[in-house]
C-alpha positions as a Markdown table, in Angstrom:
| # | Residue | x | y | z |
|---|---|---|---|---|
| 1 | Unk | 141.5 | -3.5 | 94.6 |
| 2 | Unk | 144.3 | -1.0 | 93.9 |
| 3 | Unk | 147.9 | -1.5 | 92.7 |
| 4 | Unk | 150.3 | 1.4 | 92.9 |
| 5 | Unk | 154.1 | 1.8 | 92.6 |
| 6 | Unk | 155.6 | 5.1 | 93.6 |
| 7 | Unk | 159.0 | 4.1 | 92.1 |
| 8 | Unk | 161.0 | 5.0 | 95.2 |
| 9 | Unk | 163.8 | 2.6 | 94.7 |
| 10 | Unk | 167.5 | 3.3 | 95.3 |
| 11 | Unk | 169.1 | 0.5 | 93.3 |
| 12 | Unk | 168.5 | -1.8 | 90.3 |
| 13 | Unk | 168.3 | -4.8 | 92.7 |
| 14 | Unk | 165.4 | -3.2 | 94.6 |
| 15 | Unk | 163.6 | -2.4 | 91.3 |
| 16 | Unk | 164.0 | -6.1 | 90.2 |
| 17 | Unk | 162.9 | -7.4 | 93.5 |
| 18 | Unk | 159.7 | -5.4 | 93.1 |
| 19 | Unk | 159.0 | -7.1 | 89.8 |
| 20 | Unk | 160.5 | -4.7 | 87.2 |
| 21 | Unk | 162.9 | -5.7 | 84.4 |
| 22 | Unk | 165.1 | -3.8 | 81.9 |
| 23 | Unk | 167.0 | -4.9 | 78.8 |
| 24 | Unk | 169.5 | -2.0 | 79.4 |
| 25 | Unk | 170.2 | -1.8 | 83.2 |
| 26 | Unk | 173.1 | 0.5 | 82.7 |
| 27 | Unk | 170.6 | 3.2 | 81.5 |
| 28 | Unk | 168.5 | 2.9 | 84.7 |
| 29 | Unk | 169.5 | 5.3 | 87.5 |
| 30 | Unk | 167.9 | 6.3 | 90.8 |
| 31 | Unk | 167.4 | 9.6 | 92.7 |
| 32 | Unk | 165.2 | 10.5 | 95.7 |
| 33 | Unk | 162.7 | 11.8 | 93.1 |
| 34 | Unk | 162.3 | 8.5 | 91.2 |
| 35 | Unk | 163.8 | 6.4 | 88.5 |
| 36 | Unk | 165.8 | 8.0 | 85.7 |
| 37 | Unk | 165.9 | 6.2 | 82.3 |
| 38 | Unk | 168.9 | 7.4 | 80.3 |
| 39 | Unk | 168.5 | 6.6 | 76.6 |
| 40 | Unk | 171.5 | 8.6 | 75.3 |
| 41 | Unk | 173.5 | 5.5 | 74.4 |
| 42 | Unk | 170.6 | 3.2 | 73.5 |
| 43 | Unk | 166.9 | 2.9 | 74.1 |
| 44 | Unk | 166.1 | 2.2 | 77.8 |
| 45 | Unk | 162.8 | 1.0 | 79.2 |
| 46 | Unk | 161.5 | -0.7 | 82.3 |
| 47 | Unk | 158.7 | -3.3 | 82.3 |
| 48 | Unk | 156.6 | -4.6 | 85.1 |
| 49 | Unk | 156.8 | -8.4 | 84.9 |
| 50 | Unk | 154.9 | -9.6 | 88.0 |
| 51 | Unk | 151.2 | -10.3 | 87.9 |
| 52 | Unk | 148.8 | -7.6 | 88.9 |
| 53 | Unk | 146.2 | -8.5 | 91.5 |
| 54 | Unk | 143.0 | -10.0 | 89.9 |
| 55 | Unk | 139.7 | -8.2 | 90.2 |
| 56 | Unk | 140.8 | -4.8 | 88.9 |
| 57 | Unk | 138.3 | -3.8 | 86.2 |
| 58 | Unk | 138.2 | 0.0 | 86.5 |
| 59 | Unk | 141.8 | 1.0 | 86.0 |
| 60 | Unk | 144.1 | 3.9 | 85.2 |
| 61 | Unk | 147.6 | 4.0 | 83.9 |
| 62 | Unk | 149.5 | 7.1 | 85.0 |
| 63 | Unk | 153.0 | 8.2 | 84.0 |
| 64 | Unk | 154.8 | 10.9 | 85.8 |
| 65 | Unk | 157.8 | 11.5 | 83.6 |
| 66 | Unk | 159.8 | 14.0 | 81.6 |
| 67 | Unk | 161.7 | 13.6 | 78.4 |
| 68 | Unk | 164.7 | 15.9 | 78.5 |
| 69 | Unk | 167.2 | 15.0 | 75.8 |
| 70 | Unk | 167.9 | 13.0 | 72.7 |
| 71 | Unk | 166.4 | 12.5 | 69.3 |
| 72 | Unk | 165.8 | 8.7 | 69.3 |
| 73 | Unk | 164.0 | 8.2 | 72.6 |
| 74 | Unk | 161.0 | 9.6 | 74.3 |
| 75 | Unk | 158.2 | 9.0 | 76.9 |
| 76 | Unk | 155.8 | 6.1 | 76.3 |
| 77 | Unk | 153.4 | 4.1 | 78.3 |
| 78 | Unk | 151.9 | 0.7 | 77.4 |
| 79 | Unk | 149.3 | -1.3 | 79.3 |
| 80 | Unk | 148.3 | -4.9 | 78.3 |
| 81 | Unk | 145.2 | -6.5 | 79.8 |
| 82 | Unk | 143.7 | -9.9 | 79.3 |
| 83 | Unk | 141.7 | -8.7 | 76.3 |
| 84 | Unk | 143.2 | -5.4 | 75.1 |
| 85 | Unk | 146.4 | -3.4 | 74.8 |
| 86 | Unk | 146.9 | 0.3 | 75.1 |
| 87 | Unk | 149.9 | 2.4 | 74.2 |
| 88 | Unk | 150.9 | 6.1 | 73.8 |
| 89 | Unk | 153.9 | 8.2 | 73.4 |
| 90 | Unk | 151.8 | 11.3 | 74.1 |
| 91 | Unk | 151.4 | 12.2 | 77.8 |
| 92 | Unk | 147.9 | 13.5 | 77.2 |
| 93 | Unk | 146.1 | 10.3 | 76.0 |
| 94 | Unk | 146.3 | 6.6 | 76.2 |
| 95 | Unk | 144.8 | 5.1 | 73.1 |
| 96 | Unk | 143.5 | 1.6 | 72.4 |
| 97 | Unk | 145.6 | -0.5 | 70.0 |
């Protein structure tokens, strides 16, 4: 079983319909290349809030992103499973928490 999201949305409504949420929608913008999170006025993040398909035991979390500006924001990825959580702000490794 595979779950994948290529983040090819053109509006916040499409992003929400696909199961994503954000506490700062004004900082979420869209281009043909993907989703842009603008954290210059406040931290901006998106979270997947739908349920993933069951039966995925061998999994990978991949982030294709670039941090370009600002001193109080940066790239980060977190994944929470039934028994563990993993988080990183370094694009090289995801570490167990």
